[in-house]
ZAMARGU-4260 file (C-alpha; in steps of 0.2 Angstrom, whole numbers, plus 5000, padded with zeros to 4 digits):
<rodrens>
0) 5001/5000/4999 | 5007/5016/4994 | 5011/5030/5008 | 5004/5047/5002 | 5012/5062/5008
5) 5005/5074/4993 | 4989/5081/5005 | 5000/5081/5022 | 4998/5099/5030 | 5014/5107/5038
10) 5010/5120/5052 | 5016/5136/5045 | 5024/5146/5059 | 5029/5161/5050 | 5032/5177/5061
15) 5031/5165/5077 | 5049/5160/5078 | 5066/5169/5080 | 5082/5161/5084 | 5091/5167/5101
20) 5109/5161/5101 | 5124/5168/5092 | 5130/5151/5086 | 5122/5135/5083 | 5123/5122/5095
25) 5121/5109/5082 | 5128/5104/5064 | 5125/5091/5051 | 5130/5090/5032 | 5119/5102/5026
30) 5111/5113/5038 | 5115/5120/5057 | 5104/5118/5071 | 5100/5134/5082 | 5090/5138/5098
35) 5075/5148/5095 | 5058/5156/5104 | 5041/5150/5098 | 5029/5160/5104 | 5009/5155/5104
40) 4994/5163/5112 | 5005/5172/5124 | 5015/5158/5127 | 5035/5155/5123 | 5042/5140/5121
45) 5059/5135/5118 | 5063/5125/5100 | 5076/5120/5090 | 5077/5128/5071 | 5086/5117/5058
50) 5093/5131/5046 | 5099/5127/5028 | 5117/5135/5027 | 5117/5150/5016 | 5131/5144/5005
55) 5121/5130/4998 | 5110/5143/4989 | 5124/5150/4979 | 5118/5140/4964 | 5102/5147/4958
60) 5098/5129/4948 | 5097/5120/4965 | 5088/5130/4975 | 5069/5126/4970 | 5077/5106/4973
65) 5086/5112/4989 | 5067/5120/4995 | 5058/5103/4990 | 5070/5092/4999 | 5067/5102/5017
70) 5048/5104/5015 | 5049/5084/5011 | 5059/5082/5026 | 5046/5093/5035 | 5030/5082/5028
75) 5039/5065/5033 | 5043/5072/5049 | 5026/5079/5053 | 5018/5061/5051 | 5028/5054/5065
80) 5021/5053/5083 | 5029/5039/5094 | 5037/5042/5112 | 5055/5038/5104 | 5054/5051/5090
85) 5058/5069/5091 | 5042/5078/5090 | 5041/5090/5074 | 5032/5108/5076 | 5031/5115/5058
90) 5040/5127/5048 | 5044/5145/5045 | 5050/5155/5030 | 5064/5166/5030 | 5069/5177/5014
95) 5088/5173/5012 | 5097/5180/4995 | 5080/5183/4989 | 5073/5165/4992 | 5059/5161/5004
100) 5069/5147/5013 | 5058/5135/5026 | 5066/5131/5042 | 5062/5118/5052 | 5054/5118/5070
105) 5056/5104/5083 | 5055/5102/5101 | 5071/5108/5109 | 5079/5093/5119 | 5092/5102/5133
110) 5101/5086/5135 | 5108/5086/5119 | 5111/5069/5109 | 5115/5051/5115 | 5133/5053/5110
115) 5135/5068/5122 | 5129/5057/5137 | 5137/5042/5135 | 5152/5046/5145 | 5146/5044/5162
120) 5132/5030/5158 | 5130/5014/5169 | 5125/4999/5159 | 5107/4999/5165 | 5106/5016/5157
125) 5113/5010/5141 | 5102/4996/5139 | 5085/5006/5142 | 5093/5018/5130 | 5096/5004/5116
130) 5078/4997/5118 | 5069/5014/5116 | 5082/5018/5101 | 5075/5001/5096 | 5059/5005/5100
135) 5058/5021/5088 | 5066/5013/5073 | 5054/4999/5074 | 5040/5013/5073 | 5047/5021/5058
140) 5049/5005/5050 | 5032/5001/5054 | 5026/5016/5045 | 5038/5011/5029 | 5050/5025/5035
145) 5069/5022/5032 | 5079/5032/5042 | 5095/5033/5031 | 5108/5040/5044 | 5106/5031/5061
150) 5121/5035/5072 | 5122/5043/5091 | 5122/5060/5085 | 5105/5058/5078 | 5097/5052/5095
155) 5091/5065/5108 | 5088/5063/5126 | 5072/5070/5131 | 5069/5077/5149 | 5065/5060/5157
160) 5081/5054/5149 | 5074/5045/5136 | 5080/5042/5118 | 5072/5051/5102 | 5076/5049/5085
165) 5078/5065/5074 | 5086/5072/5058 | 5076/5064/5043 | 5084/5073/5031 | 5089/5057/5022
170) 5074/5047/5026 | 5063/5039/5013 | 5046/5032/5012 | 5045/5015/5003 | 5033/5016/4991
175) 5028/5034/4994 | 5017/5043/4982 | 5019/5064/4983 | 5038/5065/4980 | 5051/5056/4972
180) 5062/5045/4985 | 5075/5040/4972 | 5085/5056/4975 | 5090/5051/4992 | 5108/5044/4990
185) 5118/5035/5003 | 5127/5049/5010 | 5127/5045/5029 | 5140/5043/5040 | 5154/5032/5035
190) 5158/5024/5052 | 5139/5018/5052 | 5134/5015/5035 | 5131/4997/5028 | 5145/4992/5015
195) 5132/4990/4999 | 5130/5009/5001 | 5146/5011/4998 | 5153/4996/4987 | 5136/4992/4979
200) 5137/4978/4965 | 5131/4982/4947 | 5129/5001/4949 | 5136/5017/4943 | 5136/5033/4950
205) 5121/5038/4940 | 5113/5024/4951 | 5119/5027/4968 | 5110/5015/4980 | 5095/5020/4992
210) 5095/5016/5010 | 5085/5001/5014 | 5078/4994/5030 | 5093/4982/5029 | 5105/4996/5029
215) 5096/5004/5043 | 5098/4988/5053 | 5117/4988/5050 | 5117/5006/5056 | 5108/5001/5071
220) 5119/4988/5076 | 5135/5002/5074 | 5126/5013/5084 | 5120/5000/5097 | 5139/4995/5097
225) 5142/5014/5103 | 5130/5014/5116 | 5135/4999/5125 | 5153/5001/5124 | 5155/5020/5122
230) 5169/5018/5109 | 5163/5022/5091 | 5162/5008/5077 | 5179/5003/5069 | 5189/5013/5084
235) 5205/5008/5076 | 5203/5015/5060 | 5208/5032/5061 | 5207/5038/5042 | 5192/5037/5031
240) 5201/5029/5016 | 5205/5014/5028 | 5190/5014/5036 | 5180/5012/5021 | 5194/4999/5013
245) 5189/4989/5029 | 5171/4989/5028 | 5170/4986/5010 | 5180/4971/5012 | 5167/4964/5025
250) 5177/4967/5040 | 5167/4969/5056 | 5173/4980/5071 | 5188/4971/5081 | 5180/4962/5095
255) 5195/4965/5108 | 5191/4984/5108 | 5174/4982/5114 | 5175/4969/5129 | 5163/4981/5140
260) 5149/4972/5128 | 5144/4955/5134 | 5144/4940/5125 | 5126/4940/5121 | 5125/4958/5115
265) 5140/4955/5105 | 5129/4941/5095 | 5115/4951/5093 | 5125/4966/5084 | 5136/4954/5074
270) 5118/4948/5066 | 5115/4967/5061 | 5132/4965/5051 | 5130/4949/5040 | 5124/4951/5023
275) 5110/4961/5019 | 5098/4949/5014 | 5101/4939/5032 | 5100/4954/5044 | 5086/4953/5058
280) 5071/4965/5060 | 5071/4979/5073 | 5057/4970/5080 | 5068/4954/5084 | 5083/4964/5092
285) 5070/4973/5103 | 5062/4957/5106 | 5078/4949/5111 | 5082/4964/5123 | 5065/4961/5131
290) 5068/4942/5135 | 5086/4943/5140 | 5082/4961/5151 | 5064/4961/5156 | 5066/4975/5166
295) 5070/4987/5153 | 5050/4989/5147
</rodrens>
């Protein structure tokens, strides 16, 4: 069944949001995230505002395409409603270099990203956050949404110290109507990226591979590895060239660098790094945690 986003309404917050700080508190490949104030019915709320970098608007021919991509992310995000998915509020428009550019407004999470919080966490907290991460991803996949860029910096921590997934700029919807999903190329973060997205078989640069449910599972395993261990995947690979070569050759992270991870959890993670047709569904990963650690629910 196709997922129709054609008639999705996104709240227009123009005139109701202002950014407040002199510097962004977060950044990605194409945009920066700023703190802002959203005023509605006399009440003010602190929000996060995702703003495209002005330098990306220098090519006039790409501006319309860029705006469509931003609105595509807004439409997709606005359809999502789950405790472990960051809450989207709406968009507002700002004139930049003669263009009316949409900016994405979402709830501000003062505890920042999961990566920021991992250092001082004990194992029970790590397991709880891992389950919540799986729960959010299970919801996305149930809605036929592929995230496309899973990593600890794209998981936020809410006021109750729960994990919420964010950043849907590289996401796509399986069999969606209303916008084209085939232009979402594999440009996620290499350290967490599935090998088939870096080293595709029988493809050319003109037909770059799309993220899939299976590539999300690989990335979920790498994210889970960092949640449980506190170390990045492939911690012994410092250069990008060596890292990409290692992943494309089918190597998985060195077990000796992640001794904090239990034998059972390591087995679960390595299932995520099998060939793409053999990886488990995220519901199986969450189910495994629930069986081994029933107190996490």
